[in-house]
PDB file as gemmi writes it, atoms N, CA and C in Angstrom:
CRYST1    1.000    1.000    1.000  90.00  90.00  90.00 P 1                      
ATOM      1  N   MET A   1      -2.176 -47.781 -69.252  1.00  0.00           N  
ATOM      2  CA  MET A   1      -3.578 -48.202 -68.761  1.00  0.00           C  
ATOM      3  C   MET A   1      -3.237 -49.746 -68.339  1.00  0.00           C  
ATOM      4  N   GLU A   2      -4.115 -50.184 -67.486  1.00  0.00           N  
ATOM      5  CA  GLU A   2      -4.370 -51.759 -67.211  1.00  0.00           C  
ATOM      6  C   GLU A   2      -5.553 -52.164 -67.714  1.00  0.00           C  
ATOM      7  N   VAL A   3      -5.369 -53.495 -68.235  1.00  0.00           N  
ATOM      8  CA  VAL A   3      -6.756 -53.912 -68.646  1.00  0.00           C  
ATOM      9  C   VAL A   3      -6.930 -55.266 -67.841  1.00  0.00           C  
ATOM     10  N   GLY A   4      -8.317 -55.484 -67.396  1.00  0.00           N  
ATOM     11  CA  GLY A   4      -8.562 -56.660 -66.490  1.00  0.00           C  
ATOM     12  C   GLY A   4      -9.857 -56.736 -66.043  1.00  0.00           C  
ATOM     13  N   GLY A   5     -10.501 -57.886 -65.802  1.00  0.00           N  
ATOM     14  CA  GLY A   5     -11.724 -57.909 -65.199  1.00  0.00           C  
ATOM     15  C   GLY A   5     -12.844 -57.933 -66.188  1.00  0.00           C  
ATOM     16  N   LEU A   6     -13.799 -58.709 -66.078  1.00  0.00           N  
ATOM     17  CA  LEU A   6     -15.148 -58.889 -67.205  1.00  0.00           C  
ATOM     18  C   LEU A   6     -16.228 -58.292 -66.461  1.00  0.00           C  
ATOM     19  N   GLY A   7     -17.075 -57.646 -67.253  1.00  0.00           N  
ATOM     20  CA  GLY A   7     -18.262 -57.218 -66.855  1.00  0.00           C  
ATOM     21  C   GLY A   7     -19.349 -57.149 -67.953  1.00  0.00           C  
ATOM     22  N   ALA A   8     -20.473 -56.659 -67.586  1.00  0.00           N  
ATOM     23  CA  ALA A   8     -21.569 -56.335 -68.756  1.00  0.00           C  
ATOM     24  C   ALA A   8     -22.240 -55.085 -68.218  1.00  0.00           C  
ATOM     25  N   PHE A   9     -22.766 -54.469 -69.339  1.00  0.00           N  
ATOM     26  CA  PHE A   9     -23.883 -53.454 -69.262  1.00  0.00           C  
ATOM     27  C   PHE A   9     -25.174 -53.762 -69.819  1.00  0.00           C  
ATOM     28  N   PRO A  10     -26.227 -53.482 -69.326  1.00  0.00           N  
ATOM     29  CA  PRO A  10     -26.188 -52.612 -68.174  1.00  0.00           C  
ATOM     30  C   PRO A  10     -25.761 -53.275 -66.854  1.00  0.00           C  
ATOM     31  N   ASP A  11     -26.073 -54.560 -66.751  1.00  0.00           N  
ATOM     32  CA  ASP A  11     -25.528 -55.282 -65.732  1.00  0.00           C  
ATOM     33  C   ASP A  11     -25.649 -56.768 -65.899  1.00  0.00           C  
ATOM     34  N   LEU A  12     -25.321 -57.624 -65.070  1.00  0.00           N  
ATOM     35  CA  LEU A  12     -25.310 -59.106 -65.286  1.00  0.00           C  
ATOM     36  C   LEU A  12     -26.556 -59.755 -65.419  1.00  0.00           C  
ATOM     37  N   HIS A  13     -27.609 -59.123 -64.854  1.00  0.00           N  
ATOM     38  CA  HIS A  13     -29.196 -59.588 -64.971  1.00  0.00           C  
ATOM     39  C   HIS A  13     -29.552 -59.339 -66.467  1.00  0.00           C  
ATOM     40  N   ARG A  14     -28.939 -58.274 -67.194  1.00  0.00           N  
ATOM     41  CA  ARG A  14     -29.701 -58.093 -68.502  1.00  0.00           C  
ATOM     42  C   ARG A  14     -28.377 -57.761 -69.465  1.00  0.00           C  
ATOM     43  N   VAL A  15     -27.654 -58.673 -69.623  1.00  0.00           N  
ATOM     44  CA  VAL A  15     -26.410 -58.550 -70.345  1.00  0.00           C  
ATOM     45  C   VAL A  15     -26.666 -58.072 -71.835  1.00  0.00           C  
ATOM     46  N   GLN A  16     -25.974 -56.917 -72.143  1.00  0.00           N  
ATOM     47  CA  GLN A  16     -26.292 -56.365 -73.592  1.00  0.00           C  
ATOM     48  C   GLN A  16     -24.920 -56.139 -74.016  1.00  0.00           C  
ATOM     49  N   THR A  17     -23.995 -55.708 -73.402  1.00  0.00           N  
ATOM     50  CA  THR A  17     -22.651 -55.317 -73.794  1.00  0.00           C  
ATOM     51  C   THR A  17     -21.608 -55.910 -72.764  1.00  0.00           C  
ATOM     52  N   ILE A  18     -20.575 -56.874 -73.395  1.00  0.00           N  
ATOM     53  CA  ILE A  18     -19.496 -57.260 -72.578  1.00  0.00           C  
ATOM     54  C   ILE A  18     -18.417 -56.609 -72.599  1.00  0.00           C  
ATOM     55  N   TRP A  19     -17.799 -56.352 -71.589  1.00  0.00           N  
ATOM     56  CA  TRP A  19     -16.707 -55.221 -71.617  1.00  0.00           C  
ATOM     57  C   TRP A  19     -15.443 -55.800 -70.821  1.00  0.00           C  
ATOM     58  N   VAL A  20     -14.163 -55.323 -71.006  1.00  0.00           N  
ATOM     59  CA  VAL A  20     -13.020 -55.590 -70.098  1.00  0.00           C  
ATOM     60  C   VAL A  20     -12.607 -54.299 -69.606  1.00  0.00           C  
ATOM     61  N   GLY A  21     -12.689 -54.184 -68.037  1.00  0.00           N  
ATOM     62  CA  GLY A  21     -12.461 -52.978 -67.417  1.00  0.00           C  
ATOM     63  C   GLY A  21     -10.839 -52.496 -67.515  1.00  0.00           C  
ATOM     64  N   LEU A  22     -10.927 -51.109 -67.360  1.00  0.00           N  
ATOM     65  CA  LEU A  22      -9.509 -50.306 -67.522  1.00  0.00           C  
ATOM     66  C   LEU A  22      -9.321 -49.732 -66.116  1.00  0.00           C  
ATOM     67  N   ALA A  23      -8.048 -49.923 -65.712  1.00  0.00           N  
ATOM     68  CA  ALA A  23      -7.475 -49.168 -64.498  1.00  0.00           C  
ATOM     69  C   ALA A  23      -6.319 -48.604 -64.822  1.00  0.00           C  
ATOM     70  N   GLY A  24      -5.459 -47.761 -63.901  1.00  0.00           N  
ATOM     71  CA  GLY A  24      -4.253 -47.241 -64.108  1.00  0.00           C  
ATOM     72  C   GLY A  24      -4.573 -45.692 -63.902  1.00  0.00           C  
ATOM     73  N   ASP A  25      -4.054 -44.821 -64.764  1.00  0.00           N  
ATOM     74  CA  ASP A  25      -4.157 -43.257 -64.619  1.00  0.00           C  
ATOM     75  C   ASP A  25      -5.395 -42.990 -65.154  1.00  0.00           C  
ATOM     76  N   LEU A  26      -6.454 -43.293 -64.053  1.00  0.00           N  
ATOM     77  CA  LEU A  26      -7.831 -42.965 -64.668  1.00  0.00           C  
ATOM     78  C   LEU A  26      -8.068 -41.370 -64.675  1.00  0.00           C  
ATOM     79  N   GLU A  27      -7.265 -40.691 -63.857  1.00  0.00           N  
ATOM     80  CA  GLU A  27      -7.579 -39.190 -63.767  1.00  0.00           C  
ATOM     81  C   GLU A  27      -7.236 -38.548 -65.149  1.00  0.00           C  
ATOM     82  N   LYS A  28      -6.069 -38.989 -65.803  1.00  0.00           N  
ATOM     83  CA  LYS A  28      -5.935 -38.468 -67.107  1.00  0.00           C  
ATOM     84  C   LYS A  28      -6.736 -38.771 -68.138  1.00  0.00           C  
ATOM     85  N   LEU A  29      -7.511 -40.152 -67.927  1.00  0.00           N  
ATOM     86  CA  LEU A  29      -8.293 -40.588 -68.972  1.00  0.00           C  
ATOM     87  C   LEU A  29      -9.601 -40.008 -68.860  1.00  0.00           C  
ATOM     88  N   ASP A  30     -10.076 -39.652 -67.545  1.00  0.00           N  
ATOM     89  CA  ASP A  30     -11.363 -38.858 -67.233  1.00  0.00           C  
ATOM     90  C   ASP A  30     -11.140 -37.483 -67.892  1.00  0.00           C  
ATOM     91  N   LYS A  31     -10.034 -36.771 -67.635  1.00  0.00           N  
ATOM     92  CA  LYS A  31      -9.882 -35.554 -68.243  1.00  0.00           C  
ATOM     93  C   LYS A  31      -9.940 -35.542 -69.885  1.00  0.00           C  
ATOM     94  N   LEU A  32      -9.190 -36.439 -70.370  1.00  0.00           N  
ATOM     95  CA  LEU A  32      -9.335 -36.522 -71.754  1.00  0.00           C  
ATOM     96  C   LEU A  32     -10.761 -36.790 -72.105  1.00  0.00           C  
ATOM     97  N   TYR A  33     -11.311 -37.725 -71.627  1.00  0.00           N  
ATOM     98  CA  TYR A  33     -12.903 -38.028 -71.723  1.00  0.00           C  
ATOM     99  C   TYR A  33     -13.793 -36.509 -71.684  1.00  0.00           C  
ATOM    100  N   LYS A  34     -13.553 -35.712 -70.710  1.00  0.00           N  
ATOM    101  CA  LYS A  34     -14.230 -34.685 -70.591  1.00  0.00           C  
ATOM    102  C   LYS A  34     -13.978 -33.544 -71.749  1.00  0.00           C  
ATOM    103  N   ASP A  35     -12.595 -33.399 -71.860  1.00  0.00           N  
ATOM    104  CA  ASP A  35     -12.174 -32.522 -72.975  1.00  0.00           C  
ATOM    105  C   ASP A  35     -12.641 -32.902 -74.399  1.00  0.00           C  
ATOM    106  N   ILE A  36     -12.681 -34.083 -74.531  1.00  0.00           N  
ATOM    107  CA  ILE A  36     -13.126 -34.595 -75.915  1.00  0.00           C  
ATOM    108  C   ILE A  36     -14.796 -34.165 -76.073  1.00  0.00           C  
ATOM    109  N   GLY A  37     -15.514 -34.590 -74.941  1.00  0.00           N  
ATOM    110  CA  GLY A  37     -16.913 -34.118 -74.845  1.00  0.00           C  
ATOM    111  C   GLY A  37     -17.107 -32.731 -75.128  1.00  0.00           C  
ATOM    112  N   ALA A  38     -16.309 -31.899 -74.307  1.00  0.00           N  
ATOM    113  CA  ALA A  38     -16.503 -30.398 -74.484  1.00  0.00           C  
ATOM    114  C   ALA A  38     -16.301 -29.703 -75.873  1.00  0.00           C  
ATOM    115  N   ASN A  39     -15.240 -30.563 -76.571  1.00  0.00           N  
ATOM    116  CA  ASN A  39     -15.028 -30.122 -77.858  1.00  0.00           C  
ATOM    117  C   ASN A  39     -15.976 -30.498 -78.953  1.00  0.00           C  
ATOM    118  N   LEU A  40     -16.536 -31.638 -78.747  1.00  0.00           N  
ATOM    119  CA  LEU A  40     -17.599 -32.131 -79.572  1.00  0.00           C  
ATOM    120  C   LEU A  40     -18.982 -31.415 -79.471  1.00  0.00           C  
ATOM    121  N   THR A  41     -19.344 -31.066 -78.504  1.00  0.00           N  
ATOM    122  CA  THR A  41     -20.655 -30.543 -78.206  1.00  0.00           C  
ATOM    123  C   THR A  41     -20.831 -29.369 -79.116  1.00  0.00           C  
ATOM    124  N   PRO A  42     -19.986 -28.420 -79.367  1.00  0.00           N  
ATOM    125  CA  PRO A  42     -20.404 -27.343 -80.413  1.00  0.00           C  
ATOM    126  C   PRO A  42     -20.380 -27.853 -81.825  1.00  0.00           C  
ATOM    127  N   LEU A  43     -20.045 -29.146 -82.130  1.00  0.00           N  
ATOM    128  CA  LEU A  43     -20.180 -29.860 -83.252  1.00  0.00           C  
ATOM    129  C   LEU A  43     -21.402 -30.509 -83.602  1.00  0.00           C  
ATOM    130  N   GLY A  44     -22.298 -30.434 -82.454  1.00  0.00           N  
ATOM    131  CA  GLY A  44     -23.655 -31.207 -82.454  1.00  0.00           C  
ATOM    132  C   GLY A  44     -23.785 -32.501 -81.805  1.00  0.00           C  
ATOM    133  N   HIS A  45     -22.651 -32.921 -81.132  1.00  0.00           N  
ATOM    134  CA  HIS A  45     -22.664 -34.319 -80.309  1.00  0.00           C  
ATOM    135  C   HIS A  45     -23.359 -34.022 -79.281  1.00  0.00           C  
ATOM    136  N   LYS A  46     -24.265 -34.791 -78.790  1.00  0.00           N  
ATOM    137  CA  LYS A  46     -25.005 -34.691 -77.701  1.00  0.00           C  
ATOM    138  C   LYS A  46     -24.028 -35.224 -76.499  1.00  0.00           C  
ATOM    139  N   PRO A  47     -24.003 -34.574 -75.357  1.00  0.00           N  
ATOM    140  CA  PRO A  47     -23.099 -35.075 -74.251  1.00  0.00           C  
ATOM    141  C   PRO A  47     -23.766 -36.486 -73.547  1.00  0.00           C  
ATOM    142  N   GLU A  48     -22.841 -37.248 -73.189  1.00  0.00           N  
ATOM    143  CA  GLU A  48     -23.113 -38.390 -72.673  1.00  0.00           C  
ATOM    144  C   GLU A  48     -23.791 -38.115 -71.154  1.00  0.00           C  
ATOM    145  N   THR A  49     -24.818 -38.695 -70.756  1.00  0.00           N  
ATOM    146  CA  THR A  49     -25.523 -38.356 -69.550  1.00  0.00           C  
ATOM    147  C   THR A  49     -24.988 -39.520 -68.405  1.00  0.00           C  
ATOM    148  N   ARG A  50     -24.712 -40.728 -68.735  1.00  0.00           N  
ATOM    149  CA  ARG A  50     -24.430 -41.747 -68.044  1.00  0.00           C  
ATOM    150  C   ARG A  50     -22.985 -41.536 -67.425  1.00  0.00           C  
ATOM    151  N   PRO A  51     -22.607 -41.989 -66.162  1.00  0.00           N  
ATOM    152  CA  PRO A  51     -21.430 -41.726 -65.733  1.00  0.00           C  
ATOM    153  C   PRO A  51     -20.310 -42.444 -66.431  1.00  0.00           C  
ATOM    154  N   PHE A  52     -19.116 -41.929 -66.527  1.00  0.00           N  
ATOM    155  CA  PHE A  52     -18.005 -42.397 -67.426  1.00  0.00           C  
ATOM    156  C   PHE A  52     -17.509 -43.489 -66.603  1.00  0.00           C  
ATOM    157  N   SER A  53     -17.370 -44.533 -67.427  1.00  0.00           N  
ATOM    158  CA  SER A  53     -17.143 -46.204 -66.910  1.00  0.00           C  
ATOM    159  C   SER A  53     -16.019 -46.627 -68.182  1.00  0.00           C  
ATOM    160  N   PRO A  54     -14.769 -46.260 -67.580  1.00  0.00           N  
ATOM    161  CA  PRO A  54     -13.638 -46.726 -68.436  1.00  0.00           C  
ATOM    162  C   PRO A  54     -13.470 -48.232 -68.774  1.00  0.00           C  
ATOM    163  N   HIS A  55     -13.639 -48.647 -70.076  1.00  0.00           N  
ATOM    164  CA  HIS A  55     -13.848 -50.004 -70.412  1.00  0.00           C  
ATOM    165  C   HIS A  55     -13.532 -50.210 -71.909  1.00  0.00           C  
ATOM    166  N   LEU A  56     -13.185 -51.522 -72.277  1.00  0.00           N  
ATOM    167  CA  LEU A  56     -13.171 -51.709 -73.817  1.00  0.00           C  
ATOM    168  C   LEU A  56     -14.464 -52.830 -74.074  1.00  0.00           C  
ATOM    169  N   THR A  57     -15.185 -52.584 -75.144  1.00  0.00           N  
ATOM    170  CA  THR A  57     -16.187 -53.212 -75.355  1.00  0.00           C  
ATOM    171  C   THR A  57     -15.583 -54.434 -76.163  1.00  0.00           C  
ATOM    172  N   ILE A  58     -15.952 -55.672 -75.686  1.00  0.00           N  
ATOM    173  CA  ILE A  58     -15.534 -56.734 -76.549  1.00  0.00           C  
ATOM    174  C   ILE A  58     -16.633 -57.747 -77.177  1.00  0.00           C  
ATOM    175  N   GLY A  59     -17.836 -57.344 -76.926  1.00  0.00           N  
ATOM    176  CA  GLY A  59     -18.834 -57.930 -77.378  1.00  0.00           C  
ATOM    177  C   GLY A  59     -20.288 -57.434 -77.096  1.00  0.00           C  
ATOM    178  N   ARG A  60     -21.153 -57.592 -78.116  1.00  0.00           N  
ATOM    179  CA  ARG A  60     -22.448 -57.078 -77.753  1.00  0.00           C  
ATOM    180  C   ARG A  60     -23.526 -58.362 -78.116  1.00  0.00           C  
ATOM    181  N   VAL A  61     -24.672 -58.395 -77.214  1.00  0.00           N  
ATOM    182  CA  VAL A  61     -25.485 -59.568 -77.482  1.00  0.00           C  
ATOM    183  C   VAL A  61     -26.818 -58.977 -78.259  1.00  0.00           C  
ATOM    184  N   ARG A  62     -27.141 -59.765 -79.304  1.00  0.00           N  
ATOM    185  CA  ARG A  62     -28.166 -59.512 -80.033  1.00  0.00           C  
ATOM    186  C   ARG A  62     -29.432 -59.302 -79.402  1.00  0.00           C  
ATOM    187  N   ASP A  63     -30.545 -58.447 -79.950  1.00  0.00           N  
ATOM    188  CA  ASP A  63     -31.829 -58.366 -79.242  1.00  0.00           C  
ATOM    189  C   ASP A  63     -32.549 -59.571 -79.164  1.00  0.00           C  
ATOM    190  N   PHE A  64     -32.389 -60.461 -80.128  1.00  0.00           N  
ATOM    191  CA  PHE A  64     -33.128 -61.602 -80.116  1.00  0.00           C  
ATOM    192  C   PHE A  64     -32.586 -62.700 -79.089  1.00  0.00           C  
ATOM    193  N   THR A  65     -31.718 -62.464 -78.479  1.00  0.00           N  
ATOM    194  CA  THR A  65     -30.996 -63.488 -77.525  1.00  0.00           C  
ATOM    195  C   THR A  65     -32.139 -63.702 -76.205  1.00  0.00           C  
ATOM    196  N   ARG A  66     -32.374 -64.887 -76.165  1.00  0.00           N  
ATOM    197  CA  ARG A  66     -33.266 -65.423 -75.122  1.00  0.00           C  
ATOM    198  C   ARG A  66     -32.725 -65.088 -73.766  1.00  0.00           C  
ATOM    199  N   PRO A  67     -33.671 -64.743 -72.522  1.00  0.00           N  
ATOM    200  CA  PRO A  67     -33.129 -64.546 -71.504  1.00  0.00           C  
ATOM    201  C   PRO A  67     -32.374 -65.763 -70.789  1.00  0.00           C  
ATOM    202  N   GLU A  68     -32.621 -66.924 -71.134  1.00  0.00           N  
ATOM    203  CA  GLU A  68     -32.057 -68.035 -70.510  1.00  0.00           C  
ATOM    204  C   GLU A  68     -30.567 -68.049 -71.081  1.00  0.00           C  
ATOM    205  N   GLU A  69     -30.368 -67.730 -72.452  1.00  0.00           N  
ATOM    206  CA  GLU A  69     -29.069 -67.513 -72.927  1.00  0.00           C  
ATOM    207  C   GLU A  69     -28.124 -66.303 -72.317  1.00  0.00           C  
ATOM    208  N   ARG A  70     -28.886 -65.271 -72.060  1.00  0.00           N  
ATOM    209  CA  ARG A  70     -28.221 -64.250 -71.315  1.00  0.00           C  
ATOM    210  C   ARG A  70     -27.795 -64.596 -69.953  1.00  0.00           C  
ATOM    211  N   ALA A  71     -28.742 -65.466 -69.291  1.00  0.00           N  
ATOM    212  CA  ALA A  71     -28.343 -65.765 -67.942  1.00  0.00           C  
ATOM    213  C   ALA A  71     -26.964 -66.835 -67.919  1.00  0.00           C  
ATOM    214  N   VAL A  72     -26.937 -67.582 -68.841  1.00  0.00           N  
ATOM    215  CA  VAL A  72     -25.709 -68.477 -68.991  1.00  0.00           C  
ATOM    216  C   VAL A  72     -24.416 -67.655 -69.255  1.00  0.00           C  
ATOM    217  N   LEU A  73     -24.793 -66.652 -70.275  1.00  0.00           N  
ATOM    218  CA  LEU A  73     -23.529 -65.595 -70.608  1.00  0.00           C  
ATOM    219  C   LEU A  73     -23.163 -64.846 -69.272  1.00  0.00           C  
ATOM    220  N   ALA A  74     -24.153 -64.582 -68.358  1.00  0.00           N  
ATOM    221  CA  ALA A  74     -23.829 -63.758 -67.056  1.00  0.00           C  
ATOM    222  C   ALA A  74     -22.980 -64.639 -66.228  1.00  0.00           C  
ATOM    223  N   ARG A  75     -23.446 -65.846 -66.203  1.00  0.00           N  
ATOM    224  CA  ARG A  75     -22.692 -66.865 -65.353  1.00  0.00           C  
ATOM    225  C   ARG A  75     -21.044 -67.201 -65.794  1.00  0.00           C  
ATOM    226  N   MET A  76     -20.862 -67.160 -67.016  1.00  0.00           N  
ATOM    227  CA  MET A  76     -19.657 -67.215 -67.815  1.00  0.00           C  
ATOM    228  C   MET A  76     -18.898 -66.036 -67.583  1.00  0.00           C  
ATOM    229  N   ILE A  77     -19.323 -64.970 -67.495  1.00  0.00           N  
ATOM    230  CA  ILE A  77     -18.767 -63.588 -67.390  1.00  0.00           C  
ATOM    231  C   ILE A  77     -18.183 -63.648 -65.759  1.00  0.00           C  
ATOM    232  N   GLN A  78     -19.260 -63.976 -64.880  1.00  0.00           N  
ATOM    233  CA  GLN A  78     -18.875 -63.898 -63.442  1.00  0.00           C  
ATOM    234  C   GLN A  78     -17.759 -65.004 -63.033  1.00  0.00           C  
ATOM    235  N   GLY A  79     -17.843 -66.198 -63.906  1.00  0.00           N  
ATOM    236  CA  GLY A  79     -16.591 -67.175 -63.456  1.00  0.00           C  
ATOM    237  C   GLY A  79     -15.565 -67.047 -64.094  1.00  0.00           C  
ATOM    238  N   ALA A  80     -15.423 -66.318 -65.185  1.00  0.00           N  
ATOM    239  CA  ALA A  80     -14.107 -66.193 -65.895  1.00  0.00           C  
ATOM    240  C   ALA A  80     -13.037 -65.569 -65.109  1.00  0.00           C  
ATOM    241  N   PRO A  81     -11.827 -66.479 -64.928  1.00  0.00           N  
ATOM    242  CA  PRO A  81     -10.592 -66.097 -64.323  1.00  0.00           C  
ATOM    243  C   PRO A  81      -9.780 -64.996 -65.026  1.00  0.00           C  
ATOM    244  N   PHE A  82     -10.301 -63.772 -64.912  1.00  0.00           N  
ATOM    245  CA  PHE A  82      -9.705 -62.781 -65.678  1.00  0.00           C  
ATOM    246  C   PHE A  82      -9.293 -61.668 -64.642  1.00  0.00           C  
ATOM    247  N   ASN A  83      -8.522 -62.067 -63.631  1.00  0.00           N  
ATOM    248  CA  ASN A  83      -8.121 -60.934 -62.340  1.00  0.00           C  
ATOM    249  C   ASN A  83      -6.866 -60.495 -62.763  1.00  0.00           C  
ATOM    250  N   VAL A  84      -6.044 -61.037 -63.556  1.00  0.00           N  
ATOM    251  CA  VAL A  84      -4.840 -60.568 -63.939  1.00  0.00           C  
ATOM    252  C   VAL A  84      -4.908 -59.220 -64.747  1.00  0.00           C  
ATOM    253  N   LYS A  85      -4.011 -58.253 -64.299  1.00  0.00           N  
ATOM    254  CA  LYS A  85      -4.055 -56.975 -65.133  1.00  0.00           C  
ATOM    255  C   LYS A  85      -2.974 -56.994 -66.202  1.00  0.00           C  
ATOM    256  N   TYR A  86      -3.409 -56.693 -67.188  1.00  0.00           N  
ATOM    257  CA  TYR A  86      -2.442 -56.485 -68.396  1.00  0.00           C  
ATOM    258  C   TYR A  86      -2.118 -55.108 -68.624  1.00  0.00           C  
ATOM    259  N   ARG A  87      -0.903 -54.666 -68.850  1.00  0.00           N  
ATOM    260  CA  ARG A  87      -0.411 -53.246 -68.898  1.00  0.00           C  
ATOM    261  C   ARG A  87      -0.416 -53.024 -70.441  1.00  0.00           C  
ATOM    262  N   VAL A  88      -1.109 -51.924 -70.892  1.00  0.00           N  
ATOM    263  CA  VAL A  88      -1.029 -51.455 -72.257  1.00  0.00           C  
ATOM    264  C   VAL A  88      -0.802 -49.977 -72.304  1.00  0.00           C  
ATOM    265  N   ASP A  89       0.265 -49.758 -73.051  1.00  0.00           N  
ATOM    266  CA  ASP A  89       0.805 -48.598 -73.373  1.00  0.00           C  
ATOM    267  C   ASP A  89      -0.187 -47.780 -74.451  1.00  0.00           C  
ATOM    268  N   VAL A  90      -0.744 -46.489 -73.995  1.00  0.00           N  
ATOM    269  CA  VAL A  90      -1.701 -45.892 -74.752  1.00  0.00           C  
ATOM    270  C   VAL A  90      -1.001 -44.773 -75.599  1.00  0.00           C  
ATOM    271  N   THR A  91      -0.660 -44.822 -77.008  1.00  0.00           N  
ATOM    272  CA  THR A  91       0.018 -43.725 -77.699  1.00  0.00           C  
ATOM    273  C   THR A  91      -0.887 -42.988 -78.490  1.00  0.00           C  
ATOM    274  N   ALA A  92      -2.096 -43.295 -78.467  1.00  0.00           N  
ATOM    275  CA  ALA A  92      -3.071 -42.354 -79.657  1.00  0.00           C  
ATOM    276  C   ALA A  92      -4.503 -42.766 -78.991  1.00  0.00           C  
ATOM    277  N   VAL A  93      -5.305 -41.724 -79.413  1.00  0.00           N  
ATOM    278  CA  VAL A  93      -6.723 -41.752 -79.227  1.00  0.00           C  
ATOM    279  C   VAL A  93      -7.441 -41.738 -80.534  1.00  0.00           C  
ATOM    280  N   ASP A  94      -8.231 -42.740 -80.799  1.00  0.00           N  
ATOM    281  CA  ASP A  94      -9.048 -42.705 -82.132  1.00  0.00           C  
ATOM    282  C   ASP A  94     -10.361 -42.381 -81.760  1.00  0.00           C  
ATOM    283  N   LEU A  95     -11.120 -41.541 -82.574  1.00  0.00           N  
ATOM    284  CA  LEU A  95     -12.470 -41.131 -82.470  1.00  0.00           C  
ATOM    285  C   LEU A  95     -13.153 -41.777 -83.540  1.00  0.00           C  
ATOM    286  N   MET A  96     -14.215 -42.949 -82.722  1.00  0.00           N  
ATOM    287  CA  MET A  96     -14.660 -43.814 -83.603  1.00  0.00           C  
ATOM    288  C   MET A  96     -16.219 -43.611 -83.648  1.00  0.00           C  
ATOM    289  N   LYS A  97     -16.863 -43.727 -84.614  1.00  0.00           N  
ATOM    290  CA  LYS A  97     -18.296 -43.879 -85.008  1.00  0.00           C  
ATOM    291  C   LYS A  97     -18.724 -45.128 -84.941  1.00  0.00           C  
ATOM    292  N   SER A  98     -19.764 -45.506 -84.128  1.00  0.00           N  
ATOM    293  CA  SER A  98     -20.402 -46.820 -83.824  1.00  0.00           C  
ATOM    294  C   SER A  98     -21.696 -46.936 -84.373  1.00  0.00           C  
ATOM    295  N   GLN A  99     -21.845 -47.454 -85.548  1.00  0.00           N  
ATOM    296  CA  GLN A  99     -23.456 -47.622 -86.285  1.00  0.00           C  
ATOM    297  C   GLN A  99     -23.625 -49.035 -85.916  1.00  0.00           C  
ATOM    298  N   LEU A 100     -24.948 -49.290 -85.102  1.00  0.00           N  
ATOM    299  CA  LEU A 100     -25.455 -50.492 -84.921  1.00  0.00           C  
ATOM    300  C   LEU A 100     -26.394 -50.718 -85.888  1.00  0.00           C  
ATOM    301  N   THR A 101     -26.234 -51.958 -86.569  1.00  0.00           N  
ATOM    302  CA  THR A 101     -27.158 -52.230 -87.576  1.00  0.00           C  
ATOM    303  C   THR A 101     -27.752 -53.857 -87.379  1.00  0.00           C  
ATOM    304  N   PRO A 102     -28.676 -54.216 -87.906  1.00  0.00           N  
ATOM    305  CA  PRO A 102     -29.258 -55.612 -87.731  1.00  0.00           C  
ATOM    306  C   PRO A 102     -28.020 -56.727 -88.226  1.00  0.00           C  
ATOM    307  N   ARG A 103     -27.088 -56.382 -89.028  1.00  0.00           N  
ATOM    308  CA  ARG A 103     -26.198 -57.320 -89.291  1.00  0.00           C  
ATOM    309  C   ARG A 103     -24.919 -57.217 -88.222  1.00  0.00           C  
ATOM    310  N   GLY A 104     -24.910 -56.077 -87.454  1.00  0.00           N  
ATOM    311  CA  GLY A 104     -23.854 -56.040 -86.470  1.00  0.00           C  
ATOM    312  C   GLY A 104     -23.478 -54.651 -86.653  1.00  0.00           C  
ATOM    313  N   PRO A 105     -22.284 -54.204 -85.708  1.00  0.00           N  
ATOM    314  CA  PRO A 105     -22.076 -52.877 -85.700  1.00  0.00           C  
ATOM    315  C   PRO A 105     -21.037 -52.437 -86.900  1.00  0.00           C  
ATOM    316  N   ILE A 106     -21.060 -51.155 -87.407  1.00  0.00           N  
ATOM    317  CA  ILE A 106     -20.214 -50.752 -88.419  1.00  0.00           C  
ATOM    318  C   ILE A 106     -19.303 -49.613 -87.642  1.00  0.00           C  
ATOM    319  N   TYR A 107     -18.038 -49.749 -87.634  1.00  0.00           N  
ATOM    320  CA  TYR A 107     -17.168 -48.844 -86.936  1.00  0.00           C  
ATOM    321  C   TYR A 107     -16.408 -47.984 -88.047  1.00  0.00           C  
ATOM    322  N   THR A 108     -16.418 -46.812 -87.889  1.00  0.00           N  
ATOM    323  CA  THR A 108     -15.767 -45.617 -88.743  1.00  0.00           C  
ATOM    324  C   THR A 108     -14.777 -44.907 -88.005  1.00  0.00           C  
ATOM    325  N   LYS A 109     -13.312 -44.961 -88.316  1.00  0.00           N  
ATOM    326  CA  LYS A 109     -12.652 -43.915 -87.797  1.00  0.00           C  
ATOM    327  C   LYS A 109     -12.748 -42.535 -88.265  1.00  0.00           C  
ATOM    328  N   LEU A 110     -13.190 -41.529 -87.293  1.00  0.00           N  
ATOM    329  CA  LEU A 110     -13.353 -40.260 -87.633  1.00  0.00           C  
ATOM    330  C   LEU A 110     -12.124 -39.448 -87.384  1.00  0.00           C  
ATOM    331  N   ALA A 111     -11.244 -39.782 -86.677  1.00  0.00           N  
ATOM    332  CA  ALA A 111     -10.179 -38.999 -86.403  1.00  0.00           C  
ATOM    333  C   ALA A 111      -9.085 -39.812 -85.364  1.00  0.00           C  
ATOM    334  N   SER A 112      -7.861 -39.407 -85.398  1.00  0.00           N  
ATOM    335  CA  SER A 112      -6.705 -40.107 -84.726  1.00  0.00           C  
ATOM    336  C   SER A 112      -6.109 -38.871 -84.143  1.00  0.00           C  
ATOM    337  N   VAL A 113      -5.590 -39.026 -82.816  1.00  0.00           N  
ATOM    338  CA  VAL A 113      -4.682 -38.111 -82.287  1.00  0.00           C  
ATOM    339  C   VAL A 113      -3.372 -38.870 -81.620  1.00  0.00           C  
ATOM    340  N   LYS A 114      -2.246 -38.434 -81.779  1.00  0.00           N  
ATOM    341  CA  LYS A 114      -1.350 -39.149 -81.061  1.00  0.00           C  
ATOM    342  C   LYS A 114      -1.014 -38.369 -79.701  1.00  0.00           C  
ATOM    343  N   LEU A 115      -0.814 -39.197 -78.587  1.00  0.00           N  
ATOM    344  CA  LEU A 115      -0.644 -38.670 -77.214  1.00  0.00           C  
ATOM    345  C   LEU A 115       0.924 -38.450 -77.089  1.00  0.00           C  
ATOM    346  N   LYS A 116       1.137 -37.306 -76.323  1.00  0.00           N  
ATOM    347  CA  LYS A 116       2.612 -37.176 -76.121  1.00  0.00           C  
ATOM    348  C   LYS A 116       3.029 -38.005 -74.721  1.00  0.00           C  
TER     349      LYS A 116                                                      
END                                                                             
């Protein structure tokens, strides 16, 4: 995979989550994403309805953040010189549970699978 480029969800006008984009062999990543979703559905996991957007989350904005602070953050993201692609070899996939709490997220590793 290649890592590079900054962005925000849902968009730069309403920054909630700050991410770094992924590129490279996205066909394999998309297949892996679909296979994981298909295998988790019988276990009670609700399928994601949003389009798949390969990324690494690097930060979240708290709900109490003022709109003008979000605007400053959006300008910083837009102006960040992060156009260089960094290659990352992916050797395993960890299934993580992300529980958002008022004190911040709690991440729990549920499973790990090594890739061939």
